[in-house]
C-alpha positions in Angstrom: 99.4 84.3 111.3 102.1 84.8 109.1 104.1 81.4 109.9 103.4 77.8 110.3 105.4 75.3 113.1 104.1 71.7 113.0 102.7 70.6 116.5 99.3 68.9 117.5 97.0 67.6 115.2 94.5 70.9 115.7 97.9 73.4 114.7 98.4 70.9 112.1 95.4 71.1 110.3 94.8 74.8 111.0 98.5 75.4 109.3 97.4 72.9 106.6 94.6 75.5 106.0 96.6 78.5 106.3 99.1 77.4 103.3 96.3 76.0 100.9 94.7 79.8 101.3 98.3 80.9 100.6 98.9 78.7 97.4 95.2 79.3 96.0 96.3 83.2 96.4 99.7 83.0 94.7 98.5 80.6 92.1 95.2 83.6 91.4 98.3 86.1 91.3 100.0 83.8 89.2 97.3 83.3 86.7 96.4 87.0 87.0 99.3 87.8 85.3 98.7 86.4 82.0 95.2 88.3 81.8 95.5 91.7 80.0 95.5 95.6 81.3 91.9 97.1 80.0 91.9 100.1 78.7 88.5 101.6 78.3 88.3 104.4 75.5 90.4 105.2 72.7 90.7 108.8 73.1 93.7 110.6 73.1 94.9 109.2 76.7 93.4 106.0 76.0 95.7 105.6 73.3 98.8 107.1 75.0 98.1 104.2 77.4 97.9 101.7 74.8 101.1 103.0 73.5 102.6 103.2 76.6 101.9 99.5 77.6 102.6 98.5 73.8 106.7 100.1 74.3 107.2 97.9 77.2 105.6 94.6 76.1 102.8 94.6 78.4 99.5 92.6 77.3 96.7 95.1 77.1 93.1 95.5 75.7 91.4 98.6 74.1 87.7 98.6 74.6 86.1 101.6 72.2 82.3 101.8 72.4 82.6 103.7 69.1 83.3 102.5 65.4 86.4 104.6 65.1 88.6 106.1 67.5 88.3 109.2 68.7 85.0 108.7 68.2 83.7 111.9 70.6 86.3 114.3 69.2 84.7 113.8 65.7 81.4 115.0 67.4 83.3 118.1 67.3 85.6 117.4 64.0 85.2 121.3 62.7 86.6 122.5 66.0 89.9 124.4 65.8 92.1 123.0 69.6 94.1 126.3 71.3 96.7 123.9 72.2 99.6 123.3 69.0 100.4 119.6 68.2 103.5 119.7 70.5 101.3 119.8 73.6 98.8 117.6 71.8 100.9 114.1 70.8 102.4 111.4 73.7 106.0 111.4 73.6 106.0 107.1 73.6 103.6 107.5 71.5 105.5 109.7 69.1 108.5 107.5 69.4 106.4 104.4 68.0 104.9 106.4 64.8 108.5 107.8 63.8 109.9 103.8 64.1 106.4 103.0 61.6 107.3 106.0 59.1 104.7 108.4 60.2 105.2 112.6 59.4 104.7 114.6 62.4 102.7 117.6 62.1 104.5 120.8 62.3 104.9 121.6 66.3 102.9 124.7 66.1 100.0 124.7 64.0 96.9 123.8 65.8 94.9 120.7 64.5 91.1 120.5 64.0 89.6 117.9 66.0 89.2 115.7 62.6 92.9 116.4 61.9 93.6 115.2 65.7 91.8 112.1 64.8 93.0 111.5 61.1 96.6 112.6 61.5 97.6 111.5 64.8 95.0 108.8 66.6 94.4 107.0 63.6 97.6 106.1 62.4 98.9 105.3 66.1 95.3 102.9 66.6 97.1 100.9 63.0 100.0 100.6 64.3 100.0 96.2 64.5 100.8 96.3 68.2 98.0 97.9 69.2 95.7 97.6 66.4 95.6 93.8 67.2 94.6 94.6 70.7 91.8 97.1 69.9 88.4 96.3 69.9 85.6 98.7 68.2 81.9 99.3 68.3 82.4 97.3 72.2 80.2 99.2 74.9 81.5 98.0 78.6 78.1 97.6 80.1 80.1 96.8 84.1 82.9 96.7 85.5 83.4 94.3 88.4 85.6 91.7 90.1 85.1 88.4 89.7 83.1 85.9 91.5 82.7 89.1 94.2 80.1 91.6 94.9 81.2 95.6 96.2 80.9 94.5 99.8 83.3 91.6 99.4 86.8 91.9 101.4 88.4 88.5 101.0 90.8 87.3 98.6 89.4 91.2 96.7 92.9 92.6 95.7 94.0 88.8 93.9 90.2 89.1 92.0 90.5 89.7 88.6 88.3 92.3 87.2 85.9 91.1 85.2 84.7 93.9 81.9 80.9 92.9 80.9 80.9 94.4 77.0 78.0 94.5 74.5 79.2 94.1 70.6 76.4 93.3 68.0 74.0 92.4 70.6 75.8 89.8 72.2 77.5 90.2 75.6 81.0 89.0 76.7 82.9 88.7 79.7 86.3 89.7 79.6 89.1 89.0 82.1 91.8 91.9 83.1 93.8 92.1 85.7 94.1 96.2 85.4 91.6 98.8 84.1 92.4 102.1 83.3 89.3 103.9 82.6 89.9 106.7 80.0 86.2 107.4 78.7 86.2 111.1 79.2 83.0 113.3 79.8 81.9 114.6 76.5 78.9 112.0 75.9 77.3 113.3 79.3 76.7 117.1 78.8 75.2 119.2 81.6 71.6 120.6 81.6 70.7 124.4 80.8 69.2 124.4 84.0 71.0 126.6 86.8 70.7 124.3 89.3 72.1 121.1 87.0 69.0 119.5 86.8 67.3 117.8 83.9 63.8 118.9 83.6 60.8 117.1 81.0 60.6 120.3 79.7 64.5 120.4 78.7 64.2 117.0 77.4 60.7 118.1 75.2 63.5 120.4 73.8 65.8 118.7 72.4 64.8 119.2 68.8 65.8 122.9 69.4 69.1 122.4 71.6 72.4 121.7 70.3 74.9 120.4 73.3 78.6 121.2 72.1 79.7 123.2 69.4 77.8 122.9 66.1 79.2 123.2 62.7 77.7 126.9 62.3 80.3 127.3 59.2 79.5 124.2 57.5 76.5 121.4 58.1 74.7 123.5 60.5 74.6 126.9 59.1 71.3 126.4 57.5 69.8 125.8 60.9 71.1 129.2 62.5 70.5 131.3 59.7 68.0 134.1 60.2 67.7 132.8 64.1 67.3 134.3 67.6 70.2 131.9 69.0 71.1 131.9 72.8 74.0 130.6 74.2 74.4 129.5 77.7 77.8 129.0 79.4 80.6 131.3 80.2 83.9 128.8 79.2 86.0 128.5 75.8 83.2 126.1 74.3 80.7 129.0 74.7 83.1 131.3 73.3 84.4 129.2 70.3 80.3 128.9 69.8 79.7 132.9 69.8 82.8 133.6 67.6 81.6 130.9 65.1 78.3 132.5 64.8 78.8 136.1 64.5 80.7 134.9 61.1 77.0 135.2 60.1 76.7 138.8 60.3 73.3 140.2 60.5 71.7 137.3 60.0 71.9 136.0 63.8 71.0 137.5 66.8 73.1 136.1 69.5 72.5 136.1 73.2 75.1 135.0 75.7 73.7 133.9 78.8 76.0 133.0 81.8 75.7 132.4 85.7 79.1 134.7 86.3 79.4 137.8 87.9 80.3 140.0 85.1 81.1 138.9 81.6 84.8 140.0 82.3 85.8 137.0 84.2 85.3 134.8 80.8 88.4 136.9 78.9 90.9 135.1 80.6 94.4 135.7 80.5 94.1 137.6 76.9 98.0 138.7 75.8 99.4 136.9 78.9 98.0 133.5 77.9 101.1 131.0 77.1 98.7 129.5 74.5 98.3 132.1 71.8 95.4 130.9 70.2 93.4 130.7 74.1 94.8 133.7 74.8 93.2 135.4 71.6 89.7 133.8 72.1 89.0 136.2 74.8 90.9 139.1 72.8 88.0 138.3 70.4 84.9 137.6 72.5 86.0 140.9 74.6 86.0 143.0 71.0 82.6 141.2 69.7 80.5 142.1 72.9 82.3 145.6 72.9 80.9 146.2 69.8 77.1 145.0 70.5 76.6 142.3 68.3 75.9 140.0 71.3 73.8 140.4 73.8 74.9 139.5 77.3 72.6 138.3 80.1 74.7 137.2 83.5 74.5 136.6 85.7 71.1 135.3 84.4 70.4 131.5 86.7 67.6 129.9 84.3 65.5 127.6 86.3 62.7 127.0 83.6 62.4 126.6 79.7 59.4 127.1 77.8 57.9 125.9 74.3 55.4 129.2 72.9 54.1 129.7 69.5 56.9 132.2 68.5 59.9 130.3 70.3 61.4 129.3 73.5 61.1 131.0 76.8 63.7 131.2 78.9 62.7 132.2 83.0 65.0 132.8 85.7 66.6 135.0 87.7 68.5 138.0 86.7 70.4 140.0 89.3 68.5 138.4 91.5 65.1 139.4 90.1 62.7 137.4 88.1 63.5 137.3 84.7 62.4 135.7 80.8 64.0 135.9 77.3 61.2 135.3 74.8 61.4 134.6 71.1 64.4 132.2 70.9 64.5 130.1 68.1 67.4 127.9 69.0 69.5 127.3 71.8 73.2 126.0 72.0 74.1 124.8 75.3 78.3 125.0 76.7 77.6 124.3 80.5 80.4 121.5 80.7 80.0 117.7 81.4 80.0 115.2 83.9 81.9 111.9 84.4 79.5 108.3 84.1 79.8 106.4 87.1 77.1 104.3 86.1 79.0 101.1 85.1 81.2 101.1 87.3 78.7 100.5 90.7 80.3 97.3 91.5 83.3 98.8 91.6 85.4 100.3 95.2 86.0 104.2 93.9 87.5 107.4 95.8 85.4 110.0 93.9 85.4 114.0 95.6 81.5 114.7 96.2 81.9 118.2 94.7 84.0 118.1 91.4 83.5 114.0 91.0 87.1 114.1 89.8 89.2 111.7 91.2 89.4 112.7 95.1 92.8 113.3 95.7 93.6 115.3 92.5 90.1 117.4 93.6 92.3 120.0 95.3 94.6 120.9 93.2 91.7 121.6 90.3 88.4 122.5 92.2 87.5 126.0 90.8 86.6 126.6 94.1 89.8 127.3 95.3 91.4 128.5 92.5 91.2 129.5 88.5 94.8 128.1 87.6 94.8 126.8 84.4 97.5 124.5 84.8 98.0 121.6 87.8 101.3 120.8 89.4 102.4 117.1 88.1 100.5 114.2 89.6 100.6 110.2 88.7 99.7 106.9 89.8 99.3 107.6 93.2 97.1 110.2 93.3 94.8 108.8 90.9 95.1 105.2 93.0 92.0 104.2 93.7 90.5 101.9 96.8 89.5 99.1 94.4 93.6 98.2 93.7 94.9 98.4 90.1 91.7 100.4 88.7 92.2 104.1 87.7 90.2 106.4 86.3 92.4 109.1 83.6 92.2 112.1 81.3 89.3 114.0 81.2 87.3 111.8 83.7 90.0 112.0 86.3 89.3 116.0 86.7 84.9 114.8 86.5 83.2 118.0 86.6 86.4 120.7 86.7 87.5 122.7 83.5 91.2 123.2 82.1 92.0 119.8 81.4 94.6 119.7 78.7 95.8 116.2 77.2 99.4 116.5 78.2 98.2 115.9 81.7 96.6 113.0 80.5 99.7 111.5 79.0 101.8 111.9 82.3 99.1 110.0 84.1 99.3 107.0 82.1 102.9 107.3 81.8 103.1 107.1 85.3 100.0 104.2 85.9 101.7 102.0 83.5 105.5 102.8 85.3 103.7 101.5 88.3 101.8 98.5 86.7 104.8 97.0 85.3 106.7 97.1 88.6 109.2 100.4 88.2 108.1 102.5 91.1 110.2 104.8 90.7 109.4 105.7 87.4 106.0 105.9 88.9 107.0 108.3 91.2 109.4 110.6 88.8 106.1 112.7 87.3 107.3 115.6 85.2 104.6 118.4 83.5 105.3 121.0 81.6 101.9 123.0 80.4 101.6 126.3 79.3 100.4 129.0 81.8 96.9 130.5 81.4 98.1 134.2 82.0 95.4 134.4 85.2 95.6 132.3 88.4 94.1 133.4 91.5 93.3 131.2 94.7 90.7 131.2 97.4 88.4 131.9 95.2 84.6 130.9 96.7 82.4 133.1 94.6 80.0 132.4 91.6 82.2 133.6 89.1 84.6 130.7 89.7 82.3 128.7 88.3 83.0 126.8 84.9 79.6 127.6 83.3 
């Protein structure tokens, strides 16, 4: 009933109840307008969201579980990106930084993870309008709707979000009118097991398994000198790892294990790639494999690991037959990662069942459908969740799918911030310029399209 007309005592009583409820809802909405927009994660995309909100004089808070911004990036600080600075800096962040006297890096230079944090993210986080709203060592335990469980509908859209945050052993409740989840996927690596299941045996071998790209030329060099090393995975991270290991020369034996049908499927666009450094990865790994310096096993589906007196044994199926690789000293796993939804169990989400990406985004990025390294522009409307004013952005919005680029995340948060501040037209005008990979196919449904 939208309007109440005074009549009988019963009608007046009913109208009074309706109007009281409306007044309560309006009061709640007005109160929520003074609450901050909460950003979870202070990586490139989370800080870009902060920059856009700061630029529009919006109230916000950034919650980062690490002791520094870019905490996860610093775990691969030694790795050089294949995208140059021009694709790694958000436009509004650049504007704010330049106003502070910041010296922008050369557009065509390729930063390492360390340089990305120290030359961009930390200066951005240090801007007064962002620093005052940034909380480090703030681990988000859960997100919910105030005084409502997941099943309750009444008043849900008007209710604020409540974020439970642990800092120094103390749990604090923070209210917010909107939430932007930019936590990424780095902290959730996939296992070695081809069925993507964590086994007890793999857990017990964690002292011999490195998840990510080790600093082979630096602090972890001794770990791999004189060793037989199995690298698991068929993406850019695995290629980077193998190229780094190859710098040790004859002092290391490299075994490359993949699930792809053949090794040629990992070389990518090579000379046709618009990102020169990404194309060069394909060229260099192709040359290394052709030289015989890397022993390639593909498609090899690992289903069991075993610790033996002479090393680790990898057991599984190789071309459909039972097979084992023995006497491995170290394993490096580059099998991708997955999003963490555990702290969002009280939030209504729309997540694709296969990619674990934002559901509406999945058809654009699902490697079972295509292998393009780019994705058509998308913003708030695609990223919108059933829980009003809750968004998943950045790498996490892609779920388990590969090929995410930072520039994609920057456009995501620009659109979302426009929407949250009421500029609907700006949120709809989504534009994104990304470099081509040099390869793109559609309707791929075979194993070779897998990102691992």
